[in-house]
ROVEXMI-463984 format. One record per residue (C-alpha): residue number from 1; residue in one letter; x, y, z. Coordinates in pm, 1 decimal. Each point is the difference from the previous one (the first is absolute). Example, Ala and Ser with C-alpha at 12.3 -4.5 7.8 and 13.67 -1.06 7.14 Angstrom:
! residues 2
k = 1, r = A, xx = 1230.0, yy = -450.0, zz = 780.0
k = 2, r = S, xx = 137.0, yy = 344.0, zz = -66.0
This chain:
! residues 382
k = 1, r = X, xx = 9427.1, yy = 5549.9, zz = 12243.4
k = 2, r = X, xx = -176.3, yy = 169.6, zz = -291.2
k = 3, r = X, xx = -317.6, yy = 47.0, zz = 205.2
k = 4, r = X, xx = 195.9, yy = 145.4, zz = 291.2
k = 5, r = X, xx = 186.6, yy = 234.5, zz = -232.4
k = 6, r = X, xx = -327.1, yy = 115.7, zz = -158.5
k = 7, r = X, xx = -154.2, yy = 64.3, zz = 342.8
k = 8, r = X, xx = 302.6, yy = 199.0, zz = 114.5
k = 9, r = X, xx = 4.0, yy = 207.9, zz = -318.4
k = 10, r = X, xx = -376.3, yy = 61.9, zz = 22.3
k = 11, r = X, xx = 35.8, yy = 116.8, zz = 360.9
k = 12, r = X, xx = 285.9, yy = 230.1, zz = -94.3
k = 13, r = X, xx = -202.3, yy = 139.2, zz = -286.4
k = 14, r = X, xx = -297.4, yy = 63.3, zz = 225.0
k = 15, r = X, xx = 213.8, yy = 190.8, zz = 248.0
k = 16, r = X, xx = 156.0, yy = 195.1, zz = -283.0
k = 17, r = X, xx = -339.9, yy = 101.0, zz = -128.1
k = 18, r = X, xx = -148.8, yy = 102.0, zz = 334.3
k = 19, r = X, xx = 280.5, yy = 203.7, zz = 154.4
k = 20, r = X, xx = -132.7, yy = 334.6, zz = 123.8
k = 21, r = X, xx = 139.3, yy = 312.6, zz = -164.4
k = 22, r = X, xx = 233.7, yy = 233.1, zz = 182.8
k = 23, r = X, xx = -32.9, yy = 374.4, zz = -51.0
k = 24, r = X, xx = 287.9, yy = 230.2, zz = 89.1
k = 25, r = X, xx = -115.7, yy = 327.2, zz = 150.0
k = 26, r = X, xx = 173.2, yy = 328.5, zz = -68.5
k = 27, r = X, xx = 150.8, yy = 13.6, zz = 352.3
k = 28, r = X, xx = 82.0, yy = -371.1, zz = 35.3
k = 29, r = X, xx = 349.2, yy = -134.8, zz = 25.5
k = 30, r = X, xx = 90.8, yy = -217.5, zz = -302.7
k = 31, r = X, xx = -73.3, yy = -365.1, zz = 82.7
k = 32, r = X, xx = 327.8, yy = -105.1, zz = -161.0
k = 33, r = X, xx = 336.2, yy = 169.0, zz = -10.4
k = 34, r = X, xx = 111.3, yy = 152.7, zz = -327.8
k = 35, r = X, xx = 306.5, yy = -224.5, zz = 1.4
k = 36, r = X, xx = -208.1, yy = -316.4, zz = 40.2
k = 37, r = X, xx = -245.0, yy = 107.2, zz = -268.1
k = 38, r = X, xx = 280.0, yy = 78.3, zz = -245.1
k = 39, r = X, xx = 177.8, yy = -328.5, zz = 70.4
k = 40, r = X, xx = -311.4, yy = -214.6, zz = -44.0
k = 41, r = X, xx = -91.2, yy = 189.1, zz = -315.7
k = 42, r = X, xx = 343.9, yy = -54.0, zz = -149.1
k = 43, r = X, xx = -9.7, yy = -371.5, zz = 85.2
k = 44, r = X, xx = -348.4, yy = -39.2, zz = -148.8
k = 45, r = X, xx = 114.9, yy = 187.0, zz = -310.7
k = 46, r = X, xx = 285.9, yy = -244.9, zz = -41.1
k = 47, r = X, xx = -254.7, yy = -283.4, zz = 16.5
k = 48, r = X, xx = -215.4, yy = 168.4, zz = -265.1
k = 49, r = X, xx = 294.2, yy = 67.3, zz = -228.9
k = 50, r = X, xx = 109.5, yy = -361.2, zz = 22.4
k = 51, r = X, xx = -332.5, yy = -86.9, zz = -163.0
k = 52, r = X, xx = -37.3, yy = 287.2, zz = -249.4
k = 53, r = X, xx = 226.3, yy = 203.8, zz = -224.2
k = 54, r = X, xx = 0.8, yy = 375.8, zz = 25.6
k = 55, r = X, xx = -2.8, yy = 214.6, zz = -309.4
k = 56, r = X, xx = 66.9, yy = 360.0, zz = -92.6
k = 57, r = X, xx = -242.7, yy = 244.9, zz = -157.7
k = 58, r = X, xx = 108.5, yy = 358.8, zz = 59.1
k = 59, r = X, xx = -332.1, yy = 154.0, zz = -103.2
k = 60, r = X, xx = -209.0, yy = -235.3, zz = 214.1
k = 61, r = X, xx = 241.8, yy = 35.4, zz = 290.8
k = 62, r = X, xx = -20.4, yy = 379.7, zz = -7.9
k = 63, r = X, xx = -378.8, yy = -13.8, zz = -7.9
k = 64, r = X, xx = -20.5, yy = -243.7, zz = 290.2
k = 65, r = X, xx = 248.9, yy = 196.5, zz = 209.7
k = 66, r = X, xx = -200.4, yy = 319.2, zz = -49.6
k = 67, r = X, xx = -322.1, yy = -178.9, zz = 91.4
k = 68, r = X, xx = 125.1, yy = -154.1, zz = 322.7
k = 69, r = X, xx = 160.2, yy = 326.5, zz = 108.4
k = 70, r = X, xx = -327.5, yy = 187.5, zz = -39.7
k = 71, r = X, xx = -209.4, yy = -271.8, zz = 164.4
k = 72, r = X, xx = 247.6, yy = -55.9, zz = 283.3
k = 73, r = X, xx = -13.8, yy = 369.6, zz = 88.1
k = 74, r = X, xx = -377.4, yy = -38.1, zz = 48.4
k = 75, r = X, xx = 27.3, yy = -328.8, zz = 189.1
k = 76, r = X, xx = 11.9, yy = -96.6, zz = 364.0
k = 77, r = X, xx = 379.6, yy = -31.7, zz = -14.0
k = 78, r = X, xx = 125.9, yy = 288.7, zz = -214.6
k = 79, r = X, xx = 355.8, yy = -51.9, zz = 120.8
k = 80, r = X, xx = 42.4, yy = -333.6, zz = -182.6
k = 81, r = X, xx = 225.4, yy = 16.7, zz = -305.9
k = 82, r = X, xx = -140.9, yy = -257.2, zz = -241.9
k = 83, r = X, xx = 213.3, yy = -214.1, zz = -227.3
k = 84, r = X, xx = -203.1, yy = -116.5, zz = -301.6
k = 85, r = X, xx = 139.1, yy = -300.9, zz = -186.2
k = 86, r = X, xx = -122.7, yy = -150.3, zz = -326.1
k = 87, r = X, xx = -32.3, yy = -375.6, zz = -49.7
k = 88, r = X, xx = 22.7, yy = -158.2, zz = -343.2
k = 89, r = X, xx = -312.4, yy = -215.2, zz = -2.2
k = 90, r = X, xx = -336.8, yy = 7.8, zz = -171.6
k = 91, r = X, xx = -172.7, yy = -70.2, zz = 331.9
k = 92, r = X, xx = -227.9, yy = 285.2, zz = 105.4
k = 93, r = X, xx = 129.8, yy = 78.2, zz = 344.4
k = 94, r = X, xx = 139.3, yy = 258.7, zz = 238.7
k = 95, r = X, xx = 90.1, yy = -22.5, zz = 367.0
k = 96, r = X, xx = 186.4, yy = 192.8, zz = 266.8
k = 97, r = X, xx = 265.5, yy = -128.0, zz = 237.3
k = 98, r = X, xx = 99.5, yy = 140.2, zz = 339.2
k = 99, r = X, xx = 226.1, yy = 300.1, zz = -26.8
k = 100, r = X, xx = -170.9, yy = 147.0, zz = -303.9
k = 101, r = X, xx = 96.2, yy = -238.1, zz = -280.6
k = 102, r = X, xx = -279.8, yy = -28.8, zz = -257.7
k = 103, r = X, xx = 6.1, yy = -250.1, zz = -284.3
k = 104, r = X, xx = -196.0, yy = 62.6, zz = -318.3
k = 105, r = X, xx = -15.6, yy = -258.8, zz = -276.3
k = 106, r = X, xx = 20.8, yy = 65.3, zz = -371.1
k = 107, r = X, xx = -337.3, yy = -173.5, zz = -23.4
k = 108, r = X, xx = -162.6, yy = 256.7, zz = 227.6
k = 109, r = X, xx = 140.6, yy = 288.4, zz = -204.6
k = 110, r = X, xx = -167.8, yy = -148.7, zz = -305.4
k = 111, r = X, xx = -325.7, yy = -83.0, zz = 176.7
k = 112, r = X, xx = -91.4, yy = 334.0, zz = 156.8
k = 113, r = X, xx = -203.2, yy = 224.8, zz = -226.1
k = 114, r = X, xx = 121.4, yy = 336.7, zz = 128.4
k = 115, r = X, xx = 254.1, yy = 166.6, zz = 224.5
k = 116, r = X, xx = -285.3, yy = 44.0, zz = 248.3
k = 117, r = X, xx = -44.2, yy = -377.4, zz = 27.1
k = 118, r = X, xx = 374.3, yy = -49.7, zz = 39.3
k = 119, r = X, xx = 13.0, yy = 265.6, zz = 272.0
k = 120, r = X, xx = -294.2, yy = -168.7, zz = 172.0
k = 121, r = X, xx = 186.1, yy = -330.9, zz = 12.9
k = 122, r = X, xx = 304.0, yy = 173.9, zz = 146.1
k = 123, r = X, xx = -213.2, yy = 182.3, zz = 256.9
k = 124, r = X, xx = -147.3, yy = -331.9, zz = 112.2
k = 125, r = X, xx = 348.2, yy = -145.6, zz = 43.9
k = 126, r = X, xx = 126.3, yy = 308.3, zz = 181.7
k = 127, r = X, xx = -299.7, yy = -34.7, zz = 232.8
k = 128, r = X, xx = 110.3, yy = -355.4, zz = 84.0
k = 129, r = X, xx = 346.1, yy = 130.8, zz = 81.4
k = 130, r = X, xx = -133.7, yy = 283.9, zz = 214.8
k = 131, r = X, xx = -169.3, yy = -248.4, zz = 233.9
k = 132, r = X, xx = 288.1, yy = -250.7, zz = -2.1
k = 133, r = X, xx = -231.4, yy = -271.5, zz = -131.8
k = 134, r = X, xx = 271.0, yy = -230.7, zz = -132.0
k = 135, r = X, xx = 198.2, yy = 2.6, zz = 323.6
k = 136, r = X, xx = -301.5, yy = -48.6, zz = 224.1
k = 137, r = X, xx = -141.3, yy = -277.0, zz = -215.0
k = 138, r = X, xx = 329.1, yy = -189.0, zz = -20.4
k = 139, r = X, xx = 58.0, yy = 23.2, zz = 374.3
k = 140, r = X, xx = -355.7, yy = -107.9, zz = 87.1
k = 141, r = X, xx = 43.8, yy = -315.1, zz = -206.0
k = 142, r = X, xx = 366.9, yy = -77.3, zz = 62.1
k = 143, r = X, xx = -83.6, yy = -320.3, zz = 186.5
k = 144, r = X, xx = -172.8, yy = -144.8, zz = -305.7
k = 145, r = X, xx = 260.5, yy = 71.0, zz = -266.9
k = 146, r = X, xx = 352.2, yy = -118.3, zz = -63.2
k = 147, r = X, xx = 278.5, yy = 243.3, zz = -71.7
k = 148, r = X, xx = 65.6, yy = 355.1, zz = 111.8
k = 149, r = X, xx = -239.4, yy = 290.7, zz = 40.3
k = 150, r = X, xx = 131.5, yy = 141.1, zz = -327.1
k = 151, r = X, xx = -58.8, yy = -327.8, zz = -183.5
k = 152, r = X, xx = -349.7, yy = -22.1, zz = 142.3
k = 153, r = X, xx = -77.1, yy = 353.9, zz = -119.7
k = 154, r = X, xx = 131.0, yy = -81.2, zz = -347.1
k = 155, r = X, xx = -212.4, yy = -313.6, zz = -10.2
k = 156, r = X, xx = -317.6, yy = 176.0, zz = 115.3
k = 157, r = X, xx = 37.1, yy = 278.9, zz = -253.5
k = 158, r = X, xx = 150.9, yy = -179.1, zz = -296.7
k = 159, r = X, xx = -54.3, yy = -373.8, zz = 9.3
k = 160, r = X, xx = 222.3, yy = -282.6, zz = 111.6
k = 161, r = X, xx = 209.3, yy = -217.1, zz = -225.8
k = 162, r = X, xx = 327.6, yy = -45.6, zz = 185.7
k = 163, r = X, xx = 69.1, yy = -263.0, zz = 263.9
k = 164, r = X, xx = 38.1, yy = 272.1, zz = 261.3
k = 165, r = X, xx = -364.8, yy = 103.2, zz = -15.0
k = 166, r = X, xx = -157.9, yy = -301.7, zz = -165.8
k = 167, r = X, xx = -235.6, yy = -67.3, zz = 292.0
k = 168, r = X, xx = -173.9, yy = 336.0, zz = -33.5
k = 169, r = X, xx = -351.5, yy = -11.1, zz = -141.6
k = 170, r = X, xx = -71.2, yy = 331.4, zz = -169.4
k = 171, r = X, xx = -313.6, yy = 165.9, zz = 133.2
k = 172, r = X, xx = -189.5, yy = 126.4, zz = -299.6
k = 173, r = X, xx = -125.9, yy = -55.7, zz = -350.9
k = 174, r = X, xx = 184.3, yy = 303.8, zz = -137.1
k = 175, r = X, xx = 357.8, yy = -84.7, zz = 89.2
k = 176, r = X, xx = 203.4, yy = 9.8, zz = -322.8
k = 177, r = X, xx = -278.3, yy = 175.5, zz = -191.1
k = 178, r = X, xx = -125.5, yy = 284.5, zz = 215.5
k = 179, r = X, xx = 149.2, yy = 249.7, zz = 241.7
k = 180, r = X, xx = -275.8, yy = -14.2, zz = 257.5
k = 181, r = X, xx = 32.5, yy = -349.4, zz = 128.0
k = 182, r = X, xx = 252.7, yy = -116.8, zz = 261.4
k = 183, r = X, xx = -167.6, yy = 137.6, zz = 308.1
k = 184, r = X, xx = -308.5, yy = -48.8, zz = 213.6
k = 185, r = X, xx = -340.9, yy = 153.0, zz = -58.2
k = 186, r = X, xx = 55.3, yy = 267.5, zz = 263.2
k = 187, r = X, xx = 351.3, yy = 87.5, zz = -114.6
k = 188, r = X, xx = -101.7, yy = 29.3, zz = -364.4
k = 189, r = X, xx = -304.1, yy = 211.2, zz = 83.6
k = 190, r = X, xx = 213.8, yy = 219.4, zz = 221.1
k = 191, r = X, xx = 257.7, yy = 46.9, zz = -276.7
k = 192, r = X, xx = -279.4, yy = 86.3, zz = -243.5
k = 193, r = X, xx = -133.7, yy = 268.8, zz = 232.1
k = 194, r = X, xx = 337.6, yy = 148.3, zz = 84.8
k = 195, r = X, xx = 122.6, yy = -16.2, zz = -360.0
k = 196, r = X, xx = -310.7, yy = 183.9, zz = -115.5
k = 197, r = X, xx = 52.3, yy = 262.6, zz = 272.1
k = 198, r = X, xx = 355.2, yy = 54.4, zz = -125.1
k = 199, r = X, xx = -112.4, yy = 31.3, zz = -362.6
k = 200, r = X, xx = -256.8, yy = 264.4, zz = 93.9
k = 201, r = X, xx = 291.5, yy = 221.4, zz = 104.9
k = 202, r = X, xx = 193.3, yy = -46.8, zz = -325.0
k = 203, r = X, xx = -38.9, yy = 99.7, zz = -365.0
k = 204, r = X, xx = -112.4, yy = -353.0, zz = -90.0
k = 205, r = X, xx = -363.8, yy = -96.4, zz = -49.9
k = 206, r = X, xx = -99.3, yy = -239.5, zz = 282.6
k = 207, r = X, xx = -257.7, yy = -161.4, zz = -229.4
k = 208, r = X, xx = 299.7, yy = -191.9, zz = -139.0
k = 209, r = X, xx = -13.6, yy = -232.0, zz = 300.1
k = 210, r = X, xx = -369.9, yy = -62.7, zz = -62.9
k = 211, r = X, xx = 45.3, yy = -84.2, zz = -369.3
k = 212, r = X, xx = 304.8, yy = -220.2, zz = 62.2
k = 213, r = X, xx = -179.3, yy = -190.8, zz = 274.7
k = 214, r = X, xx = -308.9, yy = -19.3, zz = -221.5
k = 215, r = X, xx = 195.4, yy = -195.9, zz = -259.2
k = 216, r = X, xx = 141.6, yy = -230.2, zz = 268.5
k = 217, r = X, xx = -354.2, yy = -53.6, zz = 128.3
k = 218, r = X, xx = -114.9, yy = -92.0, zz = -350.2
k = 219, r = X, xx = 285.8, yy = -248.7, zz = -29.0
k = 220, r = X, xx = -89.1, yy = -144.0, zz = 340.1
k = 221, r = X, xx = -362.4, yy = -49.8, zz = -103.4
k = 222, r = X, xx = 110.8, yy = -187.1, zz = -311.3
k = 223, r = X, xx = 257.2, yy = -220.0, zz = 171.0
k = 224, r = X, xx = -81.5, yy = -32.7, zz = 371.2
k = 225, r = X, xx = -62.3, yy = -360.8, zz = 111.9
k = 226, r = X, xx = -351.0, yy = -95.3, zz = 107.8
k = 227, r = X, xx = 136.6, yy = -119.5, zz = 335.0
k = 228, r = X, xx = 276.4, yy = 233.3, zz = 124.8
k = 229, r = X, xx = 89.7, yy = -234.6, zz = 287.4
k = 230, r = X, xx = 259.8, yy = 152.4, zz = 233.7
k = 231, r = X, xx = 1.7, yy = 311.8, zz = -218.9
k = 232, r = X, xx = -359.7, yy = 79.7, zz = 96.0
k = 233, r = X, xx = 108.8, yy = 302.9, zz = 202.6
k = 234, r = X, xx = 213.6, yy = 144.1, zz = -277.9
k = 235, r = X, xx = -114.7, yy = 350.0, zz = -100.3
k = 236, r = X, xx = -304.7, yy = -4.1, zz = -226.2
k = 237, r = X, xx = 96.3, yy = 228.1, zz = -290.7
k = 238, r = X, xx = -361.7, yy = 99.4, zz = -60.5
k = 239, r = X, xx = -33.1, yy = 123.8, zz = 358.0
k = 240, r = X, xx = 328.8, yy = 182.9, zz = -24.0
k = 241, r = X, xx = -114.8, yy = 176.2, zz = -316.0
k = 242, r = X, xx = -323.9, yy = 96.9, zz = 175.9
k = 243, r = X, xx = 194.3, yy = 127.6, zz = 303.1
k = 244, r = X, xx = 230.8, yy = 204.3, zz = -222.9
k = 245, r = X, xx = -299.1, yy = 148.0, zz = -183.2
k = 246, r = X, xx = -157.8, yy = 96.2, zz = 332.0
k = 247, r = X, xx = 320.5, yy = 165.7, zz = 120.0
k = 248, r = X, xx = 33.2, yy = 192.8, zz = -327.1
k = 249, r = X, xx = -363.8, yy = 106.9, zz = 21.2
k = 250, r = X, xx = 45.3, yy = 121.5, zz = 357.9
k = 251, r = X, xx = 305.2, yy = 198.0, zz = -115.5
k = 252, r = X, xx = -204.2, yy = 165.1, zz = -275.3
k = 253, r = X, xx = 206.2, yy = -152.6, zz = -282.1
k = 254, r = X, xx = -151.0, yy = -24.3, zz = -348.3
k = 255, r = X, xx = 12.7, yy = -373.5, zz = -70.0
k = 256, r = X, xx = 60.4, yy = 12.7, zz = -373.3
k = 257, r = X, xx = 180.1, yy = -321.7, zz = -101.5
k = 258, r = X, xx = 83.9, yy = 142.6, zz = -342.8
k = 259, r = X, xx = 229.9, yy = 247.6, zz = 175.1
k = 260, r = X, xx = 234.6, yy = -278.9, zz = 110.9
k = 261, r = X, xx = -43.3, yy = -271.2, zz = -264.0
k = 262, r = X, xx = 48.7, yy = -44.6, zz = -371.5
k = 263, r = X, xx = -334.4, yy = 27.0, zz = -172.7
k = 264, r = X, xx = -113.9, yy = -9.1, zz = -358.8
k = 265, r = X, xx = -107.8, yy = 326.8, zz = -154.3
k = 266, r = X, xx = -306.3, yy = 3.8, zz = -226.0
k = 267, r = X, xx = 83.6, yy = -53.7, zz = -364.7
k = 268, r = X, xx = -140.6, yy = 128.4, zz = -326.1
k = 269, r = X, xx = 49.3, yy = -229.4, zz = -296.5
k = 270, r = X, xx = -135.6, yy = -93.3, zz = -340.2
k = 271, r = X, xx = -132.7, yy = -351.7, zz = -60.4
k = 272, r = X, xx = -179.9, yy = -189.1, zz = -272.8
k = 273, r = X, xx = -362.7, yy = -76.7, zz = 85.7
k = 274, r = X, xx = -271.3, yy = -126.8, zz = -235.2
k = 275, r = X, xx = 209.0, yy = 75.6, zz = -304.3
k = 276, r = X, xx = 82.2, yy = 360.0, zz = 90.3
k = 277, r = X, xx = 262.7, yy = 188.3, zz = 195.8
k = 278, r = X, xx = -130.8, yy = 148.7, zz = 323.7
k = 279, r = X, xx = 162.5, yy = 167.8, zz = 297.3
k = 280, r = X, xx = -52.7, yy = -105.9, zz = 358.7
k = 281, r = X, xx = 104.6, yy = 87.9, zz = 353.6
k = 282, r = X, xx = 120.3, yy = -286.9, zz = 220.8
k = 283, r = X, xx = 105.0, yy = -38.7, zz = 361.3
k = 284, r = X, xx = 167.5, yy = -315.1, zz = 130.8
k = 285, r = X, xx = -83.7, yy = -159.9, zz = -334.5
k = 286, r = X, xx = -373.2, yy = 68.1, zz = 39.4
k = 287, r = X, xx = -173.3, yy = 209.6, zz = -263.8
k = 288, r = X, xx = -156.3, yy = 306.1, zz = 160.4
k = 289, r = X, xx = -143.5, yy = 171.4, zz = -305.6
k = 290, r = X, xx = 4.2, yy = -69.9, zz = -372.6
k = 291, r = X, xx = 44.7, yy = 321.0, zz = -199.0
k = 292, r = X, xx = -146.2, yy = -45.7, zz = -347.3
k = 293, r = X, xx = -44.0, yy = 368.9, zz = -86.7
k = 294, r = X, xx = 205.8, yy = 311.4, zz = 67.1
k = 295, r = X, xx = -296.4, yy = 194.3, zz = 131.5
k = 296, r = X, xx = 10.4, yy = 376.9, zz = 48.9
k = 297, r = X, xx = 306.2, yy = -1.1, zz = 226.3
k = 298, r = X, xx = 274.4, yy = -147.7, zz = -221.1
k = 299, r = X, xx = 111.5, yy = -38.1, zz = -360.3
k = 300, r = X, xx = 29.0, yy = -379.8, zz = 9.9
k = 301, r = X, xx = -139.8, yy = -282.7, zz = 206.9
k = 302, r = X, xx = 350.1, yy = -83.5, zz = 126.6
k = 303, r = X, xx = 61.9, yy = 360.1, zz = 106.4
k = 304, r = X, xx = -326.2, yy = -10.2, zz = 192.4
k = 305, r = X, xx = 98.2, yy = -326.6, zz = 167.8
k = 306, r = X, xx = 333.5, yy = 152.9, zz = 96.9
k = 307, r = X, xx = -179.9, yy = 298.1, zz = 152.4
k = 308, r = X, xx = -223.0, yy = -232.3, zz = 204.7
k = 309, r = X, xx = 304.5, yy = -191.6, zz = 127.9
k = 310, r = X, xx = 172.2, yy = 328.7, zz = 83.2
k = 311, r = X, xx = -297.6, yy = 112.9, zz = 210.4
k = 312, r = X, xx = -22.5, yy = -333.9, zz = 180.0
k = 313, r = X, xx = 371.4, yy = -24.7, zz = 85.2
k = 314, r = X, xx = 26.5, yy = 279.0, zz = 261.9
k = 315, r = X, xx = -315.2, yy = -122.7, zz = 170.4
k = 316, r = X, xx = 153.9, yy = -344.9, zz = 32.9
k = 317, r = X, xx = 328.4, yy = 144.4, zz = 123.1
k = 318, r = X, xx = -191.6, yy = 189.4, zz = 267.8
k = 319, r = X, xx = -156.3, yy = -322.6, zz = 127.8
k = 320, r = X, xx = -328.3, yy = -37.5, zz = -189.8
k = 321, r = X, xx = -214.3, yy = -281.3, zz = 140.9
k = 322, r = X, xx = -287.6, yy = -195.3, zz = -149.3
k = 323, r = X, xx = -276.6, yy = 155.1, zz = 205.2
k = 324, r = X, xx = 94.9, yy = 348.7, zz = -126.0
k = 325, r = X, xx = -79.7, yy = -76.6, zz = -364.0
k = 326, r = X, xx = -343.2, yy = 110.1, zz = -118.8
k = 327, r = X, xx = -208.4, yy = 123.5, zz = -292.0
k = 328, r = X, xx = -103.4, yy = 363.6, zz = -21.9
k = 329, r = X, xx = -67.9, yy = 266.8, zz = -258.8
k = 330, r = X, xx = 242.5, yy = 198.8, zz = -213.5
k = 331, r = X, xx = -140.4, yy = 260.0, zz = -237.4
k = 332, r = X, xx = -325.5, yy = -189.4, zz = -26.6
k = 333, r = X, xx = 162.4, yy = -339.7, zz = -62.9
k = 334, r = X, xx = 53.1, yy = -289.5, zz = 243.2
k = 335, r = X, xx = 357.3, yy = -13.0, zz = 124.6
k = 336, r = X, xx = 211.9, yy = -224.9, zz = 220.3
k = 337, r = X, xx = 190.1, yy = 187.7, zz = 267.1
k = 338, r = X, xx = 143.6, yy = 0.6, zz = 349.8
k = 339, r = X, xx = 97.9, yy = 255.3, zz = 262.7
k = 340, r = X, xx = -177.4, yy = 275.8, zz = -190.9
k = 341, r = X, xx = 200.4, yy = -66.6, zz = -318.1
k = 342, r = X, xx = -135.0, yy = -128.8, zz = -332.1
k = 343, r = X, xx = 189.8, yy = -301.0, zz = -133.7
k = 344, r = X, xx = -195.9, yy = -68.1, zz = -318.6
k = 345, r = X, xx = -312.7, yy = 136.3, zz = -163.0
k = 346, r = X, xx = -234.6, yy = -218.0, zz = -204.2
k = 347, r = X, xx = -129.3, yy = 179.3, zz = -309.0
k = 348, r = X, xx = -293.8, yy = -94.5, zz = -225.0
k = 349, r = X, xx = 251.4, yy = -107.9, zz = -264.8
k = 350, r = X, xx = 145.6, yy = -254.2, zz = 245.3
k = 351, r = X, xx = -340.2, yy = -152.1, zz = 68.9
k = 352, r = X, xx = -80.0, yy = -15.5, zz = -369.8
k = 353, r = X, xx = 333.4, yy = -161.3, zz = -88.2
k = 354, r = X, xx = -45.2, yy = -267.7, zz = 265.0
k = 355, r = X, xx = -371.1, yy = -58.6, zz = -50.5
k = 356, r = X, xx = -115.5, yy = 101.0, zz = 346.8
k = 357, r = X, xx = -109.6, yy = 310.2, zz = 190.0
k = 358, r = X, xx = 226.0, yy = 253.2, zz = 171.3
k = 359, r = X, xx = -99.6, yy = -78.8, zz = 357.6
k = 360, r = X, xx = 51.1, yy = -372.8, zz = -43.4
k = 361, r = X, xx = 341.5, yy = 59.9, zz = -157.8
k = 362, r = X, xx = 103.8, yy = 232.8, zz = 281.3
k = 363, r = X, xx = -106.4, yy = -251.8, zz = 263.9
k = 364, r = X, xx = 185.5, yy = -271.7, zz = -186.1
k = 365, r = X, xx = 317.0, yy = 210.6, zz = 13.7
k = 366, r = X, xx = -54.8, yy = 68.2, zz = 372.2
k = 367, r = X, xx = -31.4, yy = -370.5, zz = 77.5
k = 368, r = X, xx = 304.0, yy = -82.3, zz = -215.9
k = 369, r = X, xx = 213.8, yy = 253.9, zz = 187.9
k = 370, r = X, xx = -115.8, yy = -133.2, zz = 336.8
k = 371, r = X, xx = 80.6, yy = -356.9, zz = -106.8
k = 372, r = X, xx = 346.6, yy = 107.3, zz = -114.6
k = 373, r = X, xx = 61.8, yy = 159.1, zz = 339.1
k = 374, r = X, xx = -115.7, yy = -323.0, zz = 162.2
k = 375, r = X, xx = 249.7, yy = -191.0, zz = -215.4
k = 376, r = X, xx = 270.0, yy = 231.7, zz = 129.9
k = 377, r = X, xx = -102.2, yy = -62.0, zz = 361.6
k = 378, r = X, xx = 11.6, yy = -374.3, zz = -52.5
k = 379, r = X, xx = 344.2, yy = 27.7, zz = -153.2
k = 380, r = X, xx = 123.3, yy = 189.9, zz = 306.6
k = 381, r = X, xx = -154.0, yy = -211.6, zz = 269.8
k = 382, r = X, xx = -85.1, yy = -341.4, zz = -142.6
C-alpha cells in the first residue's frame, strides 16, 4: 500500500511539475468566470486561515495595498482588485489565490531587504494570478488529489497538514520558506518574466526580484539534496537568476544589487595595533587601508580615514564592482580609484610609517578593496 501510494504521489507530482503554462491574451475571453474564481478563492482562503492566524499591522498593510495597486495597474489584469492579507508566522512566504487574494507572511516582511524586493515578490504573485495558474494547475491534477479544487490549491501553495489534503505531495523545496516554489518550471519562469515586465512599468526597482531570487538560489545551493528525485524538474534557482539578469540587461536596467538590498557602508575607526592607536578603513569587516598618519589632507589620521570612507561610499551606492578598482596617479602620488574618482592617495609618509614603498602600499589597498567586494558578493549569493 505504501509503495502504491508513493507511486501515485510521484506521478501526481510529475504532472504538476510539467503542466504547460497558459497565457491570456489581451483579446481573449477569461478562461474562468469571475464568480467561479471568487468562490474558489474564498474557499481556498478559508482553508489557509484554518491553518494560520491572521494579524494586523496598519503600516505594513497600507504599504502592501499601495504596492499591489500600482503593480496591478501595470499587469495583464488591471481590473483585479487585490485583497492583501497578513499571516502571523515566521515562515518566509507569499502566495496568491484566485480572485485576487494575496497572503504575505510576517516572516517575509522581515526577510526582504527593501521595498523593491517586497514589490518584486508581489509582482511575481500577481503574475501567477494574471494567468490563472492556481486554477489551471488544480484542475489539471484533480484526478490525483483528494478534496476540492480550493483545497488542492491551498495544498499546492501552502503545504498540507489537514486530513482533507493530506495526500498532496508539495512540489518544491521552497514551500514554507520561499515564495517562488509551488509551481512548475514553466509557470515559475513565466511568472518571473511577467512580474519583471510589470515592475518595469512601476516606480519600483525590478532588480529587487533578482536580489531576492539570488538569496533563494544561495540557500538552494547550500541545502539542495544531491539526488532531487521526483523534484528534478523543479526550477533551478541559478538558472532563474541568470534568466532574470538577461531580461534586465535586455531592458537596459542597471543591475546594482546595492540599490535593493541592505549593504554595509565602509567604516572609519581607531584600533590598537603594535602598541599604538591607528585609524583604518574597513568594508565588510575587511581592512582596506591602515591610516597611520594624517598626511596633507586632514588634521588627524581618523579624519583622513573618515574622508576615505566618505569618498568610497557613493561609489559603492552607485554599484561599484571589483573590476573597476585600479591604481593611478594623484598629484604625483599613487592612488586607488574607480570610475574616474580618487578613493585614497598614498603619500610618502604612509610608506615610511608602514615600512614599504608607495606603489606597493597602493596596490595592497587595491587588492584589499577588491577582496572586500568579493566578500560582499559571496554574502549575497553564497
